[in-house]
C-alpha positions in Angstrom: -2.9 -59.8 61.6 -2.1 -61.9 64.7 -1.9 -65.7 64.2 -2.5 -67.7 67.4 -0.7 -71.1 67.5 -1.6 -74.4 69.0 -0.1 -75.0 72.4 1.6 -78.4 72.9 4.0 -79.3 75.6 4.7 -75.7 76.3 5.6 -74.9 72.7 3.8 -72.9 70.1 2.9 -75.1 67.2 1.8 -74.0 63.7 -0.6 -76.8 63.0 -1.5 -77.8 59.5 -3.2 -74.5 58.5 -5.1 -71.5 59.8 -8.7 -70.5 60.4 -10.0 -66.9 60.4 -11.7 -65.6 63.6 -14.3 -63.0 62.9 -15.5 -60.0 64.9 -19.1 -61.2 65.4 -20.6 -57.7 65.2 -18.7 -56.2 62.3 -17.9 -59.5 60.4 -14.3 -58.5 59.9 -11.4 -60.9 60.4 -9.6 -60.0 63.7 -7.1 -62.9 63.9 -6.1 -66.3 62.5 -5.7 -69.4 64.6 -3.8 -72.6 63.8 -5.8 -75.8 63.4 -4.5 -79.2 64.3 -3.7 -82.2 62.2 -3.9 -85.8 63.4 -0.2 -85.8 64.5 -0.8 -82.6 66.5 -3.6 -84.2 68.5 -1.5 -87.3 69.2 1.4 -85.0 70.3 -0.8 -83.0 72.6 -2.2 -86.2 74.3 1.2 -87.7 74.5 2.6 -84.6 76.2 -0.2 -84.5 78.7 0.3 -88.2 79.5 4.1 -87.7 79.9 3.6 -84.7 82.2 1.1 -86.5 84.4 3.4 -89.5 84.7 6.7 -87.7 85.4 5.9 -84.4 87.1 3.1 -84.9 89.7 2.1 -81.7 91.4 1.3 -81.5 95.1 -2.0 -80.0 96.2 -0.2 -76.9 97.5 1.6 -76.5 94.1 -1.7 -76.7 92.3 -3.2 -74.1 94.7 -0.3 -71.7 94.1 -0.5 -72.0 90.3 -4.3 -71.5 90.1 -4.2 -68.7 92.6 -1.5 -66.9 90.6 -3.6 -67.5 87.4 -6.6 -65.9 89.0 -4.5 -62.9 89.9 -3.2 -62.7 86.3 -6.6 -62.9 84.7 -7.8 -60.1 87.0 -4.8 -58.0 86.2 -5.5 -58.4 82.4 -9.3 -57.9 82.7 -9.4 -55.3 80.0 -7.6 -57.4 77.4 -9.8 -60.4 78.1 -13.0 -58.2 77.9 -11.9 -56.8 74.5 -11.1 -60.2 73.2 -14.4 -61.8 74.3 -16.4 -58.9 72.9 -14.7 -59.2 69.5 -14.7 -63.0 69.1 -18.1 -63.8 70.7 -20.2 -60.6 70.2 -20.9 -60.5 73.9 -21.9 -57.1 75.3 -19.6 -55.2 77.6 -21.7 -56.3 80.6 -21.7 -60.0 79.5 -17.9 -60.0 78.8 -17.1 -58.3 82.1 -19.2 -60.8 83.9 -17.5 -63.6 82.0 -14.0 -62.5 83.1 -15.0 -61.9 86.8 -16.6 -65.3 87.0 -13.5 -66.9 85.5 -11.4 -65.3 88.3 -13.9 -66.7 90.8 -13.8 -70.2 89.2 -10.0 -70.2 89.4 -10.0 -69.0 93.0 -12.4 -71.6 94.2 -10.6 -74.3 92.2 -7.3 -73.2 93.9 -9.0 -73.5 97.4 -10.5 -76.9 96.6 -7.1 -78.2 95.6 -6.1 -78.2 99.2 -9.3 -79.9 100.4 -9.3 -83.1 98.4 -9.6 -86.0 100.9 -11.0 -89.4 101.5 -12.7 -90.9 104.6 -12.3 -93.6 107.2 -14.0 -96.9 106.6 -15.2 -98.6 109.8 -14.0 -102.1 108.9 -14.5 -103.3 112.4 -18.2 -103.0 111.9 -18.1 -106.2 109.9 -18.2 -109.6 111.7 -14.9 -111.1 112.5 -12.9 -108.0 111.6 -10.7 -106.6 114.3 -7.6 -104.4 114.5 -7.9 -103.5 110.8 -7.9 -100.0 109.4 -9.5 -98.8 106.2 -9.6 -95.5 104.5 -10.1 -94.0 101.1 -8.1 -91.4 99.2 -8.9 -89.6 96.0 -6.3 -89.7 93.2 -6.3 -88.0 89.8 -7.5 -89.9 86.8 -4.8 -88.8 84.4 -5.3 -87.0 81.1 -8.5 -85.0 80.8 -9.9 -83.9 77.5 -12.0 -80.7 77.7 -14.2 -79.6 74.8 -15.8 -76.2 75.3 -18.5 -74.2 73.5 -18.6 -70.7 72.0 -21.1 -69.2 74.4 -18.7 -69.1 77.4 -15.3 -68.8 75.8 -13.4 -68.1 79.0 -15.5 -69.2 82.1 -16.5 -72.6 80.8 -12.9 -73.2 79.8 -12.0 -72.3 83.4 -14.7 -74.6 84.8 -13.2 -77.6 83.0 -9.5 -76.8 83.1 -9.1 -75.4 86.6 -10.8 -78.3 88.5 -8.9 -80.8 86.3 -5.6 -79.2 87.3 -6.7 -78.8 90.9 -7.3 -82.6 91.0 -3.8 -83.2 89.7 -4.6 -84.1 86.2 -3.1 -82.9 82.9 -5.4 -81.4 80.2 -5.9 -81.3 76.4 -8.3 -78.5 75.6 -10.3 -78.1 72.4 -12.1 -74.8 72.4 -14.8 -73.8 69.9 -13.3 -72.7 66.6 -15.4 -69.6 66.4 -14.2 -68.3 69.8 -10.7 -69.7 70.5 -8.7 -66.6 71.3 -9.5 -66.1 75.0 -9.0 -69.8 75.6 -5.5 -69.7 74.1 -4.6 -66.6 76.0 -5.9 -68.2 79.2 -3.8 -71.4 78.7 -0.7 -69.3 78.0 -1.4 -67.5 81.2 -1.5 -70.8 83.2 2.0 -71.6 82.0 3.1 -68.0 83.0 1.6 -68.8 86.4 3.9 -71.7 86.8 2.1 -74.7 85.3 4.7 -77.1 84.0 4.8 -77.8 80.2 2.6 -80.6 79.1 -0.1 -80.1 81.8 -2.1 -77.8 79.5 -2.3 -78.3 75.7 -4.6 -76.6 73.2 -5.7 -78.1 69.9 -8.2 -76.4 67.6 -10.3 -77.7 64.8 -13.7 -79.2 64.0 -15.5 -81.7 66.2 -15.8 -84.0 63.2 -12.1 -84.3 62.9 -10.2 -83.1 66.0 -13.0 -84.3 68.3 -13.0 -87.7 66.7 -9.2 -88.0 67.0 -9.4 -87.0 70.6 -11.8 -89.9 71.2 -9.4 -92.3 69.5 -6.6 -91.4 71.9 -6.6 -94.1 74.6 -4.4 -92.1 76.9 -7.3 -89.8 77.6 -9.0 -91.1 80.7 -11.8 -88.5 81.1 -13.9 -86.3 78.7 -15.7 -83.2 79.8 -17.9 -81.6 77.2 -20.5 -78.8 76.9 -22.5 -78.8 73.8 -25.4 -80.5 71.9 -27.0 -83.7 73.0 -26.3 -85.3 69.6 -22.5 -84.7 70.0 -22.7 -85.8 73.6 -24.1 -89.1 72.5 -21.2 -89.5 70.1 -18.6 -88.7 72.8 -20.3 -91.1 75.2 -20.2 -93.9 72.7 -16.6 -93.2 71.7 -15.4 -93.0 75.3 -16.6 -96.5 76.0 -15.6 -97.4 79.6 -13.8 -94.2 80.1 -15.6 -91.6 82.2 -17.4 -88.5 81.0 -19.1 -85.4 82.2 -21.6 -84.1 79.7 -23.5 -80.8 79.9 -25.9 -81.0 76.9 -29.0 -79.5 75.4 -31.8 -77.8 77.2 -35.3 -76.2 76.9 -35.2 -74.1 79.9 -38.4 -72.9 81.6 -39.4 -70.6 84.4 -42.7 -70.5 86.2 -44.2 -67.2 87.6 -47.0 -67.9 90.1 -49.9 -65.6 91.0 -48.2 -64.6 94.3 -44.8 -63.8 92.8 -43.1 -60.5 93.5 -43.4 -59.1 90.0 -40.9 -56.2 90.6 -38.3 -58.9 91.4 -39.3 -61.4 88.8 -39.8 -59.3 85.6 -36.3 -57.8 85.2 -34.7 -61.2 86.1 -36.8 -63.0 83.4 -35.8 -60.4 80.8 -32.1 -60.5 81.7 -32.0 -64.3 81.8 -33.8 -64.6 78.5 -31.6 -62.1 76.5 -28.1 -62.0 78.0 -25.6 -63.4 75.6 -28.3 -62.9 72.9 -30.2 -65.9 74.4 -27.3 -68.2 73.6 -27.1 -69.9 77.0 -28.4 -73.4 77.7 -30.4 -72.2 80.7 -31.7 -69.0 79.0 -35.5 -68.7 79.7 -37.1 -70.1 76.6 -40.5 -70.9 77.9 -42.1 -68.6 80.5 -45.2 -70.1 82.3 -47.3 -67.3 83.8 -50.4 -67.6 85.9 -53.5 -66.4 84.1 -54.5 -64.0 86.9 -51.3 -62.0 86.5 -50.7 -62.6 82.8 -51.6 -59.1 81.4 -49.7 -57.1 83.9 -46.6 -59.3 83.8 -46.5 -59.4 80.0 -46.8 -55.6 80.0 -43.9 -55.3 82.3 -41.5 -57.6 80.4 -42.5 -56.1 77.0 -41.8 -52.6 78.4 -38.4 -53.7 79.8 -37.5 -55.4 76.5 -38.5 -52.4 74.3 -36.4 -50.0 76.3 -33.3 -52.3 76.1 -30.5 -51.2 73.8 -29.8 -53.6 71.0 -26.8 -53.8 68.6 -23.2 -52.7 69.2 -21.7 -54.9 72.0 -19.0 -52.3 72.7 -21.7 -49.8 73.9 -21.8 -50.2 77.7 -25.6 -49.8 77.6 -26.3 -52.5 75.1 -28.3 -55.5 76.5 -28.4 -57.7 73.4 -25.6 -57.9 70.9 -25.1 -60.1 67.8 -25.5 -63.8 67.7 -22.5 -66.0 67.0 -23.2 -66.1 63.2 -25.5 -64.5 60.7 -26.9 -67.9 59.9 -27.9 -68.4 63.5 -29.8 -65.1 63.5 -31.4 -66.1 60.2 -32.5 -69.4 61.9 -34.0 -67.5 64.8 -35.9 -65.3 62.4 -37.2 -68.3 60.5 -38.4 -70.0 63.6 -40.3 -66.9 64.7 -41.8 -66.6 61.2 -42.9 -70.3 61.4 -44.5 -69.8 64.8 -46.4 -66.7 63.5 -47.7 -68.7 60.5 -49.0 -71.3 63.0 -50.8 -68.7 65.1 -48.3 -67.2 67.5 -48.4 -63.5 68.2 -45.3 -61.3 68.4 -45.5 -58.9 71.4 -42.2 -57.2 70.6 -39.1 -57.9 68.4 -39.1 -60.5 65.6 -36.7 -58.5 63.4 -33.1 -59.0 62.3 -30.2 -56.8 61.3 -27.3 -58.9 60.1 -26.2 -61.1 63.0 -28.4 -59.1 65.5 -31.8 -60.6 66.2 -33.9 -58.3 68.3 -35.2 -59.7 71.6 -38.5 -61.3 70.9 -41.6 -62.2 73.1 -44.2 -64.5 71.7 -47.7 -65.4 72.9 -50.4 -67.8 71.7 -47.7 -70.4 71.2 -48.5 -74.1 70.8 -46.5 -77.1 72.1 -45.6 -78.4 68.6 -44.0 -75.1 67.5 -40.2 -75.3 67.2 -39.8 -72.3 69.5 -41.5 -74.5 72.2 -40.3 -78.0 71.5 -36.7 -77.5 70.3 -33.8 -75.6 71.9 -34.1 -72.1 70.4 -30.7 -70.8 71.6 -31.7 -67.2 70.6 -33.2 -64.2 72.3 -36.8 -65.5 72.1 -39.3 -66.0 75.0 -42.5 -68.0 74.5 -45.1 -67.1 77.1 -47.6 -69.8 78.2 -50.5 -69.1 80.6 -51.4 -71.7 83.3 -54.2 -72.0 85.8 -52.8 -74.5 88.3 -49.3 -75.4 89.5 -50.0 -79.0 88.5 -50.6 -77.9 85.0 -47.4 -75.7 84.9 -45.2 -78.5 86.3 -46.6 -81.0 83.9 -45.8 -78.7 80.9 -42.4 -77.8 82.2 -41.5 -81.4 82.6 -42.8 -82.3 79.2 -39.4 -82.1 77.4 -36.6 -84.7 77.0 -34.2 -82.2 78.7 -33.6 -81.5 82.4 -30.9 -79.0 83.1 -32.5 -76.2 85.1 -35.8 -74.6 86.0 -36.9 -71.4 87.8 -39.9 -70.6 89.9 -41.2 -67.3 91.4 -43.5 -67.6 94.4 -44.0 -66.2 97.9 -45.4 -69.5 99.2 -43.0 -72.0 100.7 -45.3 -74.9 100.2 -45.5 -74.1 96.5 -41.7 -73.8 96.3 -41.1 -77.2 98.0 -43.8 -79.0 96.0 -42.2 -77.7 92.8 -38.7 -78.5 94.0 -39.6 -82.1 94.5 -41.6 -82.5 91.3 -39.6 -80.6 88.6 -37.4 -83.0 86.8 -34.2 -80.9 86.5 -30.7 -80.9 87.8 -31.3 -77.5 89.4 -34.5 -75.8 90.6 -34.1 -72.1 91.5 -36.8 -70.5 93.7 -37.3 -66.8 93.1 -34.7 -66.9 90.5 -34.8 -67.9 86.8 -33.6 -71.1 85.2 -30.4 -69.3 84.3 -29.3 -68.6 87.9 -25.8 -69.9 88.6 -23.1 -69.4 91.2 -19.8 -70.8 90.1 -19.1 -72.7 93.3 -22.4 -74.7 93.2 -22.9 -78.1 91.6 -24.1 -77.6 88.0 -25.4 -80.5 85.8 -28.5 -81.9 84.2 -30.6 -85.1 84.0 -32.3 -86.8 81.1 -31.0 -85.7 77.7 -29.2 -82.7 79.3 -26.4 -85.1 80.4 -24.9 -86.1 83.6 -22.0 -85.3 86.0 -21.4 -81.9 87.5 -19.4 -78.7 87.0 -18.5 -76.5 90.0 -14.9 -76.9 91.2 -15.6 -79.1 94.3 -18.0 -81.3 92.4 -15.9 -81.5 89.2 -12.8 -82.5 91.2 -14.9 -85.4 92.6 -15.8 -86.4 89.0 -12.1 -86.1 87.9 -10.6 -88.2 90.6 -10.7 -91.9 91.4 -11.6 -93.2 94.9 -9.0 -95.7 96.1 -9.5 -97.9 99.1 -6.5 -98.6 101.4 -6.6 -101.2 104.2 -4.0 -102.0 106.8 -3.8 -105.1 108.9 -1.1 -105.0 111.6 0.7 -108.3 111.9 
């Protein structure tokens, strides 16, 4: 049994105890991981602050380290894939995608490290100002605390850690306790790539304890978090005047118009709903379909879903593996049971085997059902017919969240109208709500948080803009 330690100032630290890490499909213990005490958290933040103050890295040094790290992750793809499948239950396809995207995130972050710049300020445009020069520069904020979720145990870690390092900051990372292994291996690899001790530190434990202790550490200047809206509110309150980037809850919707290319739209809706067992904040939860194409579109996605392989994530053909815990699959089963008792119809799925919940398509749903008005975070689609675009947009916007939305149409006027009226951080035309390219800005509005991931945009969040003026005398 391998025990994974904490990582503090380049040293392996035993912490105050260990937690088991389970194989999410078999339920067996695959490793143990150290969890942090209060003193460990303080040491990690202190190490990060000391490294930042005493060993500043030039943009070219940051580029080299991140570029080497990308090469190392790629070279160890097989080990990362096996680790992710075991600790998260991701299918072979999802785990492979996770690793490839992490390589891309590291590569883009390395490139962006060399592109950080300010701008000239035209001071002589003000009355009475002559012969004075002004410009801005971007400088790192200091210690960044990154708190990451179970549903992207490698790439979300890369999306928070790599831009923070590219910007010149030091980092304390708290990965999810259910999926900490790939994050620990990744951070060890950063040190192997040449990152000085103290620039990356890993502490593990519950949000209630370790997360609270991290908020109490005043040397932390920036918090980046992906998770629930309720926890995001707690972090924002605890951070006070310190800056945050919060990617929070979502009820993601996609609209399929009557002029959509169904051959293009149907497989994308199925894939975006059920990848990672629906445990993605932008997974298609509510699917709004024009009434004129409803029967044929439903038939298509039901057929695609029923032919999909479900179960063992190590089978390369499996589309839907286990959820993160048996209790989460039980919750999904209960929500579907409640919806059916309230009049919903199961078109396919609705059954559970241990932690595996079969991909489920519901119709005849009502707005007050939990599968419609709360974040389901499971492989469940609720289909809602609509007659007009106005009606669809109104229903899609009728949620406290605003992370991402999708729209399928062949009409540019429809696309542009929806793009302007949908109240989301991202609107993807002829793609689903779950479309993402790692170099793009990614963030939400309303209760889905604020700030952006995407290396270029995260670097902007994690740096301060400083004004310099020079008056020759």
